[in-house]
N, C-alpha and C positions, 0 to 999 in steps of 0.2 A: 433294680427290681422294686417296684412300687407296691404299696399296700393294696392297691386296687387289684393287682395281679393275683393276690392271695387273700381273697375276701374271707370274712369269718365263716367258719364251717357251722351250719345250722344244726347238725346232728352228728352223732358218733360215726366214725368211718365203718365201712362194711366189714373190716377185718378186726374189729375190736374183740377183746377177750370177754366172753360172757361172765357174769358173776358166778363165783364158785357155788357149787351145790351145797345148800345148807349153811351158807355164809351168815344168815341172820338167825340161825338156830340158837346161838348163845344169847342173843338179845331176847328172844322169846322166853327162854328158860329163866333168864335173870328177871324179866318183867313179871313172869308168873310167880317166882319166888318172892319178889318184892311186894306184890299185891296179895300174896297168900291164896292164889287161885289154883284150881286144878280141874281136870276133866275136859271133855271135848269142847263144850261151850266156852270154857275159859280159854282153851287153846285157840279157838276161832277168834275170840275177842282180842287176844294178844297178837295174833297174826295181823289183824286189821290195824291195830295200833302201830305195830312195827312198820307195816307197809305204808301207812298213810302219814304217820307222825315221826317215828324214829328213823326209818330208813331214808337216807339222803337221796337227792336227785342223782341221775346218771352223770358221771363226769364227761366233760367235753374238752378235747385237746384242740385248742384253737390259738393261732398266733400269726402275726405278719412279720415279714423279714425285710431288712433294708441293708444290703451290703455297701460298704464304703471302703474301697481298697481291699485289704485282707481282713478287715474287721467287719463282723456281722452283728447287727443289732436286731433283737427279737422282741417284738411288741406282744407281750403276754396277754391274751384274751381268753384264757382257759378257765375252767372251773374244775375243782377237785381238791382232795385233802392232801395228797402227796403225789410224787412222780419224779421224773428225771428228764433232762435234756441230753440228747445224743447228737453231736455236731458232725458225725460222719468221717472224722479224720483220725480215729483211733485214740483220741484223748479220753481221759476218764469221764464217765457220766457226771453231769452237774445236777444237783438236786433242784427240783421244782418247788417254788413257793408261790402261793396265790397272790395275785396282784403285783408280782415283782417281775420287772423286765430284766432281760439278761443280754450280755454281749459276749462275743467270742472272737479271738484273733487266730487266723489260720497261719501255719508256717510257710505255706507256699500257695501260689495261684492254682486253680483247678476247679473241677466240678464236684460238689459234695451233696449229701442228703442230710438235712436237718430233721430230727424226729423228736417230738414231744409225746411222752406217755404220762397220763394222769390216772389216779385212782381215787375212789372215795374209801371211807374206812370199812366198808363191807367187801371190798375187793373188786367192785365193778371197775372195769378198765377201758380206756379209750386212747387211741394214739393217732397222730397225724404226721405225715412226712411231707417235706417241701424240698425239691431240688433247687440248688443255687449254683451260681458261678461267681467266683471271686477272682479278682485280678490285682496285681501289685499296684499300689498307689504310685502315680508317675509325676506328680507335681514337682517333686524334688529330684527326679531322675534325670538322665542325660537328655538333652533336647533332640528332637528328630532331625535328620539330615537327608537331603535328596542329592544323590550323586548320579553322574552319567545320564542326565536327563536329555532326551533327544526326540525330535519329531522329523521323520524322514519319509519321503514318498516311496511307495513300493514299486510301481511300474508306470511312470509317467504322472503328470499332474493335470491331465485333461479330465474334466468332469464327466462321469463320477470318478473320483480319485481316492485311492486307499493310501493311508499313511500308517507307518509303524511307530508306535509310541513305546519308548523304553526308559526305564529308570531303575535305580538301585536305592531303595529307601531303608534307612537304618533308624532304630529306636522309635518306631511309630506303631501305634495300635490300629489306626485306620488311615486310609488315604482317600481323598475326595478328588475325583477328576471332573472338570467342568469343560464340556465340549461345545459350549455355546448352543447352537441350534440342534445339536445332536444329544443334548441333555446332560445329566449329571450321573455319575456312577461312583459307588463306594467299593473299594477293594482293600485287601490287606497290604501290609508292608512287604519288604523284601525285594526280590528281583521281579520287576514288572515288564511284561512284553505282551502288547495287545495291538489289534488292528482296528482302525476306524475309517469308515468310508464317508466322504462328503459328496453328495449327489449334485450340488449346485456349485457354480463358480463363485469366487470371492476369496477373501482372506478371513480365516476363522481363528480366533484366539483359543488357545488351549492352556489350561492351568492345572497344576497338581498341588494340593495342600496336604501335608502329612501332619497328623495330630498325635500328640502324646500327652494325655491329660490336658492341662491348660496351655501347653506349649505347642507351637506349630512352626512349620517351615513351608515355603512356597517356591515353586518354579513355574515359569510361564514360557510359552512358545506360540507358534502359529502355523497354520497350514494354508498355503496359497493354491487355489484351484483355478485353472484357466478354463475359458469357454471352449467347448469342443469345436474343432475345425472341420470344415466340409470334407467328407471322405474318410475321416478318422474311423478306424475299426478297432474295437476292443472286446475283450472277453470279460464276462461278469460271472463270478462263481459265488453261489450262495451255499454256505455250510450250516446245516442244522444239527445241533447236538441235543440229545435228550437222554434221560435216565432218571435214576432215583439216588438221593443222597442218604447215606447211612451214617448216623451218629452213634458212636459207641462210648460207653462209660463204665468203668469198673470201680466199685466202691466196696468198702468193708462195712457191713451193717451189723449193729449191735442188737441182739435180741435178749431182753431182760425177762427171765422166767421166774415168777414168784415161787419161792420155796414153800411147799405146803406144810401146814401144821398137822394135817391128817396123815397118820401112818398108812392108811389104806390107799393113798395116792402114790402110785409107783411109776407112772409115766407122765409125760407132758407133750403138748403139741402147740406150736406157735407158727405164725405166718408172716412173711415179709411180702408186702404188696409191691408191684412194679410201679415205676413212675408213670404219671399220666402220659398216654400215647406211646409208651415203650413196651417192649416185650423182653423177658428175661431169657438169655441164651445159655448162661452157665451159672452154676452156683457150687461153691466148695466150702467145706467146713474150715474155718480158720483155727480158732481156739475154743475150748470148752472147759468149764470148771471141774475140779475133782469131785464135786458133789453130783455130777452127771456122768452117765456111761451110755455106750451104744448110741451116741448122738449121730443122727443122719440128716442130710439135707437133700431135698428133691424138688426139681422144678415141675410145676403143675403142667398138665398136658396143654392147657391153653397159653402157657408161658406168661401168665399174669401174676403169678405169686410163687414163692418158695416155701415149701413146707419143712419145718424144723421139728424133729421128734427125738425123744430120748427117754432114758430111764433114770430114776433117782438111785444113787448108789448109797447103800447103807440105810441107817435110821434117819428118816426125813425130819424127825423132831430134833435130832442132834445136829443135822445139817442146817436146819433153820436157825438153831441157836448159834452155831458157828458162824453163820452168815450175818448174825446180828439182826435177824428178822428181815433181811434185805432180799435181794434177788440173785439168782445165778445168771451170769452173763455169758452168752454164746455169741461168738463173732463169726460171720459168714461173708465170704468174698463173693460178690454178685456182679455179673456182667450183664448190662442191659443195652438194648439198641432201639433206635427209632428210625424208620424208613419213611422218607418224605419224597413223593413224586415231584420233580422239578419241571416247570414249564420249559418247553423247547426254546433254546436260544439260537438266533440266526445271525451269522456274521457274513457280511458281503465283502468280497475281495475283487478288485478290478485291476485290469492291466491293459495297456495299449500295445497293439502288435507293432513290433519293430524288427529290423533286420539284425540278426545275430549270426555272424559267419555267413553260411549259405542258406539259412532258413529264416522265415518270418515267424516270430513266436511272441507269446505273452507269458510271462512267468508270474504265477499266482501263489504266494506263500500261504500255507494253511494256518489258521489260528490255532493257538495252543488248546489242547483238549481240556475241558473243565476238570478240576481236581475233585477227588472224593466221591465220584459217582459209581454206582453199582448198576450193572446191566446197561452200560452206556451204549448209545447208538449214534452213528454219524451218517447223514445223508447229504447228497450233493445235487445241485441244479446248476447247469451251465447254459449261459446265453451268449450269443455272438451279436454284437450291435454295430451299426455303422451310422454315421451322421449323414443325413440326406436332407437337403433343403433346410439346413439349420436345426433339424430335429433328429433325435436318435430313433433308429428303426431296427426292429429285431430281424436278424437274418436267419437265425437258427436257435432252437431251444431243445435242450435234452435234460431229462427224459421227456418225451412227448406224452401227451395224455393217454393213459391206459397202458403205457409201456413199463417195463421193469425198471427198478431204480438204477440210476447212473452208477457205473463202476469203471475202474481204470484197469488196463488201457481201454480207450474209447476212440471211435472214429466214425465220421459220417460225411457223405459226399452229396452235394446238391448240384444243380446246374451251375456251372462255373467252378468256384473254389471248393475244396473239401477241407475238413478240419479233423485233427486228431488230438488226443490229450493223454498224458501219462503222468504217473507219480515219479518224481525224482527226489527221494528223501522226504522232506516236509514241504515240497513245492509241487504244484500241478503245472505242468508245462503244456500249453495249448499251442499247436503248430498249424499254420495256414498252409495248406497244400494246394498248389496250382495244378489244375487238371486240364488236359487237352480236350 
């Protein structure tokens, strides 16, 4: 994650805690006493001095992050007299110091939220949160390995021809497929099973490179596609997958509540803002200090924030003294999600008709459905082609324009042969039916 992704914040965030009521009162009283002034005019004069000279500028919580393996470096660009860093993994808060950069090492990979809260000496407060992802450093880890790598034709090698690519990849963070004319694709490791169709004849190199930090492993193969022969008939199935991807993350957020020195302050309210582009689906109280009671958490109706409320237990002055003039720390378990519409993906699968037993058929395996989709939808288009005068010609296409989407089982008869299709497990079987 680069500094560019987290540019300096020009102003306090919208959920900053406003300055406490009367926070500069003691300054005014002290100034009046020092100057020996009294009365309304003197009070007005003192207020102007406090606001323009004595009262500091608003604090700004601003920083950039740079994760390297499990270690996170924070470039401190904030302004404020005091504050704290919360690294979102349940570890103790770390004090903020002006012009001092900090680093933190996480115990395990995952998604976390880093929060910086700063204050000036009048109690004005500002905070900023930045979501991060950390991964284990892999330069000293085991090298990646590619096992069971294979490139096999699905149903014939006549153009256009579909090939099934399989591999079992271990110890890899990313895998890069190079299909030559069909482009490059990046996938995760593990067990890989995908379909690729080559529409032209020729020999096409295929390579897979598995990466793990600075280490890599490579396997190569090829797909040989023949020119279509006169009279060849084939089925072409286009599978379109669409839907939305839902990313969920559950974190424990620390809410630091300043312990008031004013005995009249009996309640407190704080907010936890959602990550950019996320909505909060659940929030539950984790832990709260003995100095607070009746602590409640509530997700806002727009799901953009969590409201944390509570009451101070006992004498707030004594509580403040017991806390060392510090803050009461409330931990809240927050679940957030982000929904991203994904562009439709189209996979073409082809197969040449051949005699199987007493039937002429083409077997078309379905591509694996995309993982992690919500509201996923799959649609089909089927085309029957035949090579005539050296060129492919469309004999039949379903669904036809204006017709209902194609579903299985399906059949259609034209002058001459008829065709039917049905699902058998994860395979669409298209049968050529001879009619009299």
